[in-house]
N, C-alpha and C positions, 0 to 999 in steps of 0.2 A: 643727448641720448638719441640712439639708431630710431626711426620711427615704429620699427618692427617690435622694438623692446616696450616701446611705450603704449603700443596695440596689446599685448601681451598681460601687460601689468593692469591696464584697463579691464580686460576681459577676467582676468584673477578677481578683481577686487567687486565687478558687476557679478559674478557667478556666486562671490559670497555673500551678497547681498541678496540675491535669488534664493540660496539657501538658507538662510537664516527667516526671510521673508515668508517662505513655504513653511518654517518647522510649527508657528502656532497652529497653522491650519492641519496638519499632521498629528500633533497634541491634544486638539480639542477634542476628538472623539474619545481618548483615554482619559482626560478629565472627567465627562460625563457621567463615562460608566464607573468612577471612582465616587460618583455620586450616590449610585446605586439606582438609577433609573429602569436600569434593566432587570426585570423581577418577572420570569416563568410564570407566577400566579396572574399576572395580566398582560397575557398573550399580546393583544392589540396595541397598549400602548406602547409595550417592549419591541415590537414590530414596528412603529412609527419612528421611535428614536433609533433604531438600526438605519431604517432608510434615510432617515433626516441626517446622520453623523456620514454615511457613505460619501457624498459627494465631498464635503471637507478634507476626508483623508485622502482621496484620490486628487484633489487639487493641490492640497500641501503635497504631495509626493510626487507629482510633475513637476512643479514648479521648483523644488528640490533637485529631481534628475535634471533639469535644464541648468540651473546652478553648476551642478557637478560637472556636466559635459563641457560648460565653457571653462571651467579651472582647469580640467583634462586637457584641453584643448591647447590650454595656453601655457602648458607645463611640459607637455610631450616635446621630444626632438624633433627636429626636421632632416630626416634621412633619405636621401636617395635610395629607390630600392636596388639600383643596379649597381650601388657600391656596399653592398651586403655580400661577403663571401661565401661561397658555396659550403653548405656541411657535409657533402662526401665528396668524393671523385667524379669528374663528369660523366654524363651517363651515356646512353646511344647517341652516335652521331646523326642517325637518321631514323625518325619514325615515319608510318604510314598510317592512316585513317581510313579505313577499307569499310565501315558501317557509319553512318550518320543521316539523321530524317533531312539535315540539308545536303544538298551535293554539294554547295559551295565548299562544303568543308571537309569534302573527301581529296585523297592526295599526299604528296609527299611534304614532312616538314622537316627542316633541318635545324640542326641545336645550335644556337647563337653563342660567341665567345664569351660575352659576359653573361653574368647569372644576373636574376629578379627575384628578391624576395629570399636570399641564399639558398635558389634552386635553377635548374637547368630550364630554359626557356625554349620553345620550337616556333620557327615561321614556316608557312608555306610558300614553296619556291615562287618566285614572282608575284606574291598575293600579300596583303596584309593579314591575313588570316594567320593569329598565333595562339599557342598552347602556353599557356605559363600559370605561376601559384601565386593567388591572393592571399597575403599574409593579414588580412582585417586590417590593412591601412586605414582605410577609411569607416570602419563599422563590419556589419554582417555576419557573416561566418567566413572562415579561413576554408580553401580548397582549392580544386586546380579547375581553370575557368578556360573557354575556347570563346574567342571574340575578334572582331574584325575590323576594331578601331584605334589609332593610332595612342599609345598608354606606356607611362612609364612600369607600369604594373602596380600602381598605388589605387586605380578605381575599381570599384567592384563592379565590374564590365562581365558579362557571359552570355552573348547573343547566341551562341554555339552551346551554351548549357555550363553547366558545372557539377564537379563530384566534391563530394566533402572531403575534409583533410585526410588526408591518409598517410601523414610523415613524409619522408624524403625519396620516398619511394615514387617512381615516376608512373602514373595508370595505365600499365602497359597490360593490353587483354580486353575482353568483349565486358563491358562493366553497364550496369543502369545508372546514368547520370539523374540529376533532379530533373524532377518534371517527367519523371518515365522517358526519358532520351536515352537510347541504347546508343553506345559509341564503342566500337572497334578500334582500338591501337595496337600496331605491331611494330616492332622492331625491323626496319629495313636496313636494306647497303646502299651506297653511293654509287650513281654509273660513272664511267671513265669521265665523262665530261666534269661531274662535278667532283671527282677525285681530282681532275688536273689542276683544279681550283686552289687545291690544300690549304683551304681556308682553316680548317681546325688545326694547323701545324703551330708549332712554338714563335715560328717566325710570322705570325697572321699581323698585318697590317691594318687596322680597322679604318684607314682613311681609303685604302684601296678598293679594299672588298667590295663585291658588289653586293654581299651577303650582310652585309652592315645595317644598323636601324638606319632610316633616312633621318635627315636633320629635323624633320617635323615631327619626329617619333620622341625625340630626346626632349623631356618636358625640365625645365628648370627646377632643382628641389625645392628651391626657395618656395616655388607654389604649392606645395604639398607640406603636410604635417604627418610623417611616416614612422610610427613605432618599430624600430627593428625586431627580428626574432630572433630568439635565443638559438645557438646550434648546436650544443651540448643537449638537448633533449628533443623528443619526437613530439611532444605536444607545444603548441605556443603559450608562453606564459603571459601574454599582454592580458590586462582587463578586459573583459567583457560586457562592458556598461549596458549593454540591453537586455544581457541575461541577469546582470545582477539587480539592474531596478527591477526587470520582473519577478525575480526571487523575494526581495524585499518585499515590494507590495502583496507578492502574496500571503508571506511569512505574517506581516503587521495584519494583514486583512483577516488572516485565519484567526490570531492571537485576540484580535478585536471582538469577533464573533463568540469564541470561546469563552471568552471573560465575561461576555455580556450574557451569556444563557446559564453558565454554569453557578449553581447557587454559592454565595460569599464563604459559605462556611467548608467548603468542598473543592477539592480540585481534581477530583476523580470520580467513576460512577457508582458510589456507595449512596450516592442520592436516593436511589431506589432499593437501596436495601435497608432493613429495618433494625434497628439497634436490638442489642440484648434484653435490654430491659423493658424494650417495648412488649415484650412476649409474655403471655397469661404465665402463672404458676403450671409447674410440672411440663412446660414445654421446654425442648432443646437442654434437657438439666441430668442426662444419663440415666432417668428414670424408666425402668422396666415395666410398660405400660401393659405388654401382652406378650401371652406365652409364644415361646419360639421352640420349636422341635428341632430345628436345624441350623446352628449356630452358623453364620457365615463373614469371611473376613475380604473389605474390598482390596482389589488390585488394581483398577487402574478406572480413570472416568477421561473418556474423550469427548472430544466435539467435532464433527464434520466438515472438513473444509472444500471447498471445490477445488482449488487447487492442489493441495496436499493427502486429502483424503482424511482418516481418523488421527486426530492429533491432540496431545495434550495443551488445551487453550486454558487461557488464566480466566478464572471464574469473576465475573465484574462485581458478584457478591462477595462480601469478607467478615460477615459477623456468623454466628452460629448455623444460619438459611445457607452457609457453602461449606458445611462439614457433613459429608454422606455417612458417615459413622454413624450419626445422632439419629439415622432413621434406619438403622438394621438392629437386630439382636434385642428387640423388644423397644427400641427408642421411639417416641415421637416428637418432629419437628416439621417445620415447612423449609424443606431442602431444595433448593432451585441453581441451576445450573446457566447460568445465565452470560452468553458473546453475543461481540457484535454482530455476527453474520455466520449459521450455520445451517445446514439441513436435517442434522440430527444428531443423536448423542448415544454412546455405547459406555457400558457400565458392565465389567466383570469383577464375578465373584467367588472365592475360594472357598469350596465345603469344610469347614473344620473337622469333619470325618467324612469317609465316605460313605454316601448315602442313596437310597433307593427314592424318588422324588416324583410327583403325582403333578405338582405344576408351580405356578410362581403367582403371589399375592402381591397387590400393591394398594396402601389406602392413601386418600387424598381427602385432606379435611379443609373444612371452611378455613380459609386464610385469615388466621387472627387480627388482621388488620384489613382486611377488606380486599386485597389484593387478588388478582386472577392465578390460580394454579392449575396442574393438571398435565398429562402426557398424549402427545397426540400420536396415536399407533404404537404396537409393541410388537417385536418380536422376541423370543426366547431361543438359545441354543443351549444344549449341553456337550460336555467334554467328559469322557472316561479317563482319560490319560492326560493328567494335568493341562489341559488346554492346547495339546499338539493337535489333536483332531475336534473338530466341532460338528454337531448335528440338529440340524432345526426341528423343533418341537412343536412350535407355538406360532401362528400371525395375528393379529388383527387390524384392520386397517380402518380405526375410529377414533374419535377424540375422547379423552377420558378427563373430563374437567373443563375449564375454561382457557378462553385466548381472546386476544385483542383485536389485532387488524386482520391476520391471517395465521394457518396453521399448514403442514404438511397434509394432514388427512382433520377437515374439519368436520364431517358428520359425527354427531354425537352418537356414542354407545347407548342402546337404549337400555339398557340394565344398569348403568353407570348411575351410580349416586355417591353425593358427598358423604364423608363420615361414615363411609361403610366399605368394606374390603372387597375389591375387586378380583375375583379369583379368576387366574388364567391357568385354566385346567388342560394339561396335555391329553392326547388320544390313548396314551397308553402309561403305564408305569417304567421310569427311563430307572435302569440299575445302576449300581455303581458310580454315581456321580461324584467326579471329585469338582467340577467348576460350573458354574451357571453366567451365560450371558445374556442381557438384556439389550436392545436396540430400538429407541423411540425417536420418532419425528419430530422439527422443529415446531412449538408453536409460540408465537409473540406474544410477551409476557413483560411488562415493565419496559416497554420499548425496545425489547431487544428479541433476539430468538434463543429459546428458553425451554426448559423443561423443569417440571416440581411434581413433588411429591412428599408425603407425610412419614410413611413407612412403607419398607419393604420386606418380604417374607418370603421364603422357601419352604414349600409346600411336601412334608415328606409323605412316604405310602400312607395311606390310610385318614391322613389329617382330613381330608374331604368328609369322612363320616360324623364328624364333628361341627356344632355350630361354632360362630367365633366366639372368644371369650376375650374378658378383660382381666388383666393378673392384678389382683388385690392387695393380696396378703399371703404368708403362709412361705415354702418352699418349694418352689417348680422344679418337680424332677425330670422333667423334659418329656414327659409324654402326658397324653390326655387320661390314659387308662389308668386308672388304679393312683390316681396324682391326689399328694395330700395338700397340695397348694389350696388357697381360697379363693375360686374365680368365680366370678360373674359372667354372663351372657352379655357379649357386644350388642349393646342398643342400637337399632338401626337407624336411618339419617332424621331427622327432626327431633329425636329425645337427646341424643347427645351431642351437645354442641360444643364449640371450642370453648377451652379454658375451665371445662368441668369434667375433667378425665378421671376424675379420684371417683373410688367407689362409694 
C-alpha cells in the first residue's frame, strides 16, 4: 500500500478517535442540566454550575473540531491549483496598479497563460509580485490576494493585502482591501516591446517564454491538499470548517444557557405572565364594574422599535393580561403589553359614536399578585376625521405606578394613587371626536419593556362634574344625569383593595 494512503487512513482513524473522545465532554453539561440543577430560584448555585460546565463544553467541542479537521484533511483530494480551468474567458491582458501603500506593488502586471484556482492571475513585469485568487485551499477566507512570494496559489499569503471574494470578476477599480488598504487597479495596454513577444497567442510555448513561472515557483501538487472550486457558481461551496465550528459552538452554548435558565414547565416567556385561575373573582371576566359614557373599540396596539418605529410586536404575556379589550367599556383587569425592548407603546381607539370629550382616564389597581404595574408618561391625541389627522391634547412626563430597574419617565406624579382613576383632563372640550390615541413610554416590569394598567375610559363632555362611580346593579343608561342604575361612589385608595370590586 502506498505510504500516502497509509498516512491518510491513519489520520481518519485518529480523527474518529478524537471526535468520540470529545463527545462525552460535550454532552456532560446537557446531562447535568437534565438533572434539574439549574434553578432560577437559586441564582448563586445555578451560576456556579453554569461556570463549572462551560470548560467541559469548550474542551469537548475543541477536541471534536480537531478530529473533524484531521478527517477532512485525509479525505479531500490533492488538486494542483493551476489544473483547474478558468470559469470565464480570459480577462484583460495587462493590469496596472496605480495606488498602493507599498510602492513595491505599483506597476504593470501581465496575465499569465495558465489559471490559478479557476481564475486569471497576474505577475508584475520582471518581479515576483503577483495578483491571484485564493480559493480557501488551506482555510481562511476566499478572495483576491497580492503577494511577492513563490507559491502555486494554494497558500493564504497576502503581504500586499487581500480583497474578500467577489466572484469571477477581477477587482478592477479603487477598492478598500482588507486592513484599510486602498488599492487602485486599472486595465492597461501592452507596449510594443511586450507586444512583440506575443506570449498571449495560441502558439505560446511555456518552455521558451520569459513570462512563464520560474521552476522554483511550480510546487508539486503532492505537497498540498487543495479542494477544487465549482465553476458553475459565484459562491464557493467548499466547507468552511472554521465558520462551521464557530456556529456550532455558539448554537450549543446558547441552547445550553437557555435550557438552564428557563423553567422546566415553560419554553417561552409566559413564566412572567399569571394564569387566569390566579386572578381574584370579578377580574378579567367581562363584568362591567364602572359606568362608561363613551363606548370605544380598540383599533391597534403598537410597540416602539428603534429600528422600525411603531410596529405590532408580539406580547410576551399570553393570558387575560394580554387582552386590552378587558380593560375598556367597564371591564377591570391588569393588562400588560410586554416586549423584549421598546421605547414606548401606542394604542388607538375608535369611538363608537362621534362625541365631544374632555379627557381620558386611566385606572391602575394594586396588582393581585404583587407585581409592578403602571405607565411611564402619557401623550393623548384626538382625531375628528376617522384617524386621518391628529391633534395633540395632553402630555405628562411622569411615572404613574411602579417600575423595576428603569423607565422612560421615572419621576412619580404627585397626585397618582393606586386604585383611583387618574384623570388626564384636556385644556378644552374637543368636539366631534372619532378617534383617540394614547402614547406611553416604556417601564421595566417583569424584566421587560412594558406598560400596564387596569382600566381605560374616555371622558365625555361634562363627566368631570361628577365623582367616580362603581357600577353595582340596575341598567346603566350611559348618562350620569337621571340615571336609573344603582351606583355607588368609587372609594379612594386604601379603602377599595384588589379582589373586593363588588358593591
